[in-house]
C-alpha positions in Angstrom: 51.5 3.8 88.5 48.0 3.0 89.7 46.4 6.3 89.5 45.2 8.0 93.3 42.0 10.1 92.6 39.4 11.7 94.8 35.8 12.8 94.1 35.0 16.5 93.4 31.4 16.6 95.3 34.1 16.0 98.7 36.5 18.1 97.6 33.7 21.1 97.3 32.1 20.2 100.3 35.2 20.6 102.2 36.4 23.8 100.9 33.0 25.4 101.6 32.8 24.4 105.3 36.5 25.3 105.6 35.7 28.6 104.1 33.0 29.2 106.5 35.4 28.3 109.6 38.1 30.8 108.4 35.6 33.3 108.5 35.5 33.3 112.2 38.9 33.3 113.0 42.0 35.4 113.8 44.8 33.0 113.7 45.3 29.9 111.8 47.3 27.1 112.7 48.4 24.5 110.1 49.5 21.6 110.5 52.0 19.7 108.2 53.3 16.6 108.6 57.3 16.3 109.4 58.1 12.9 107.1 56.5 15.1 104.1 56.2 18.6 104.7 56.0 19.7 100.9 53.9 16.8 100.1 51.1 17.6 103.1 51.3 21.4 102.2 48.5 22.8 100.1 49.5 24.9 97.5 46.7 27.3 97.6 46.5 28.0 101.0 47.8 31.7 100.8 45.1 32.2 98.1 42.4 30.3 100.6 43.3 32.0 104.3 43.8 35.5 102.5 45.8 38.0 105.0 45.0 35.3 108.4 47.9 35.2 110.2 49.2 31.3 109.8 51.7 29.4 112.4 53.1 26.7 111.0 53.4 23.0 112.7 55.7 20.6 111.5 54.1 18.0 113.2 55.0 14.4 113.9 59.0 15.5 113.9 59.6 12.5 116.2 59.0 10.2 113.1 61.0 12.4 110.7 64.5 12.6 110.1 66.3 15.2 112.2 68.4 16.8 109.7 66.3 17.0 107.2 63.2 18.7 109.8 66.4 21.5 110.4 66.2 22.3 106.7 62.9 22.1 106.4 61.8 24.6 109.4 64.5 27.5 108.2 63.3 27.1 104.7 59.2 27.2 105.1 60.4 30.2 107.2 62.1 31.9 104.5 59.3 31.3 102.1 55.8 31.5 103.9 57.2 34.3 105.8 55.4 32.3 108.6 56.5 31.4 112.3 57.4 27.7 112.0 57.5 25.2 115.3 58.5 21.5 114.9 55.8 19.4 117.9 54.8 16.3 118.3 51.4 15.8 119.6 52.5 13.8 122.7 55.0 15.9 124.3 54.1 19.4 126.1 57.4 21.1 125.8 56.6 23.4 122.9 53.2 24.3 124.1 53.7 27.0 125.9 55.7 28.3 122.7 52.9 27.5 120.8 50.5 29.4 122.4 52.8 32.6 122.9 53.2 32.7 119.6 49.4 32.2 118.3 49.0 35.0 121.2 51.3 37.5 119.1 50.3 36.6 116.2 46.2 37.4 117.2 47.7 40.8 118.7 47.1 43.7 115.9 43.3 42.3 115.4 42.4 42.8 118.8 44.1 45.9 118.6 42.7 46.7 115.5 38.9 45.9 117.4 40.2 48.2 120.6 41.3 51.5 117.8 37.6 51.2 116.9 35.8 51.2 120.5 35.1 47.7 121.0 36.4 46.0 123.9 39.2 43.5 123.8 38.2 40.2 123.6 40.2 36.5 123.3 42.0 35.4 119.8 40.1 33.5 118.3 42.4 30.1 116.4 41.7 27.5 114.3 43.7 24.1 113.3 44.2 23.5 110.0 45.7 20.7 107.6 45.6 18.2 105.6 43.9 14.5 106.9 46.1 12.6 109.2 48.6 14.7 109.6 47.9 15.1 113.7 45.3 17.9 114.1 42.7 16.6 116.3 45.9 15.4 117.9 47.4 19.2 118.3 43.7 20.4 119.5 43.7 17.8 122.5 47.5 18.9 122.7 46.5 22.5 123.0 43.1 22.1 125.2 44.8 19.3 127.9 44.7 21.8 130.7 41.6 23.7 129.5 38.2 21.6 128.9 35.9 24.7 129.4 33.6 25.2 126.3 32.9 28.7 125.9 30.0 28.0 123.4 29.2 29.5 120.4 30.0 33.0 119.3 27.6 35.5 117.7 27.0 34.9 114.2 28.8 31.3 114.4 26.4 28.2 113.7 25.7 25.7 116.9 27.7 23.7 116.1 31.0 25.8 116.1 32.0 25.2 119.5 35.4 27.0 121.3 37.2 26.0 124.1 38.8 28.8 126.5 42.4 28.0 126.7 43.6 31.1 128.4 42.2 34.9 128.9 43.7 35.7 125.5 42.9 32.5 123.2 39.9 30.5 122.0 40.0 27.6 120.2 38.1 26.1 117.4 37.5 22.8 118.5 36.7 21.0 115.2 40.2 21.3 112.8 39.5 22.6 109.3 40.2 20.0 106.8 42.2 21.2 103.6 40.7 19.2 100.9 42.9 16.5 99.0 42.6 19.1 96.0 45.6 17.0 94.3 46.9 16.4 91.2 50.2 15.9 91.3 50.9 12.1 91.8 53.9 11.8 93.5 52.5 13.7 96.2 49.4 11.9 96.2 51.6 8.5 97.1 53.1 10.3 99.7 50.1 11.3 101.2 49.2 7.6 101.2 52.1 7.0 102.7 51.2 8.7 105.9 48.0 7.5 105.7 46.6 11.0 104.9 44.0 9.1 102.2 41.4 6.5 102.4 42.8 3.2 101.4 39.6 3.0 99.4 41.3 5.7 96.8 44.3 3.7 96.1 45.5 0.4 95.5 47.7 -0.7 98.7 50.2 -2.5 96.9 51.0 -0.3 94.3 51.4 2.5 96.7 53.7 -0.2 99.1 55.7 -0.8 95.3 56.2 2.8 95.1 57.0 3.3 99.0 59.9 0.5 98.4 61.4 2.5 95.4 61.4 5.7 97.4 62.9 4.5 100.2 65.5 3.0 98.3 66.4 5.6 96.9 66.7 8.2 100.0 67.9 5.3 102.7 70.0 2.8 100.8 69.7 -0.7 102.0 67.2 0.6 104.9 64.5 -2.3 103.3 67.2 -4.8 103.2 68.6 -4.5 106.5 65.3 -4.2 108.7 63.7 -7.3 106.8 66.9 -9.2 107.0 66.5 -10.0 103.2 69.6 -12.3 102.0 70.0 -10.1 98.5 69.9 -6.7 97.7 66.3 -7.3 95.7 63.7 -5.2 97.3 60.2 -6.6 96.9 57.0 -7.2 98.3 57.8 -11.0 96.9 60.9 -10.9 98.6 60.0 -9.7 102.1 56.8 -11.5 101.8 58.4 -14.9 101.4 61.3 -13.9 104.4 58.5 -12.8 106.4 57.0 -16.3 105.6 53.7 -14.5 104.7 52.3 -17.1 101.9 49.2 -18.0 100.6 47.9 -21.1 98.7 50.3 -22.6 96.3 53.0 -21.1 98.2 52.8 -18.0 96.5 54.0 -14.2 98.6 50.8 -12.7 100.1 52.0 -9.7 98.9 48.8 -7.6 99.9 49.2 -8.4 103.4 53.3 -7.5 103.4 51.8 -4.0 101.4 50.2 -3.1 104.7 52.7 -4.7 107.0 55.4 -2.1 105.1 53.1 1.1 105.5 52.1 0.3 109.1 56.2 -0.3 109.9 56.8 2.9 108.7 53.8 4.8 109.9 54.6 3.7 113.3 58.3 4.7 113.2 59.2 1.3 113.4 61.6 1.8 110.4 63.0 4.8 112.0 62.7 8.3 111.8 62.5 8.9 108.0 61.5 12.0 105.7 60.5 11.3 102.3 60.3 14.8 101.5 64.1 15.7 100.6 64.9 19.2 101.5 67.8 19.1 98.4 65.8 17.4 95.7 62.4 19.8 96.5 63.8 23.0 96.9 65.6 22.3 92.8 61.8 21.4 91.6 
């Protein structure tokens, strides 16, 4: 297995920025990738957030296995004691549900301010999550009908801009990026599959080969049928040859094949797939 690694300096910088952002909000929306809800979660999230109320979104649920998503929704809610909603960035059907839940989670903070003799204000919320789980898309979804910037808050750097969602909610318009501090290589590869890790951090052929192994275990024959392979051997080489992706000398172009396989998964062309299987992960 090729080792996936990140640079400590980048992690420290991301952690510092995230902590600064967390200091100025009342409620956190944590975004997970519904295809890998376990692997896209941050083990130390509770320590990071301390006592901040949290709403968890299983995003990109339109790309995930429906049955698995339902199981994860129930389990994550039981494990975290936080409300959990499945969502997709390009559908606004759940928008009111999300906004109402955030307002509800922030009410104790506003009530505490009023008790101290201060005027009530809008609940301040931010969106956090691993890279490429869809944070920016969720932010765009939330502000779609309201583009009014409310400017910087007192004690907040000028770069921190807020958007008034409604009279009860202000949204920080930049996502909080949870640093990829990841020692678990199984999780790391799954993050690579969904494009949460820059390609300079891993070998694309190694990742695609691991992906083939994982998919064959969870969804037998899916790749064989999708790529119309003549035999039961599913490898980068057999897929490349079937698609006629050839380099000089008649050899299979495994790098091109690897990129195409991962793109087929990421785009949903392979179907609605979940790689963190509920029954396996809860027994870990």
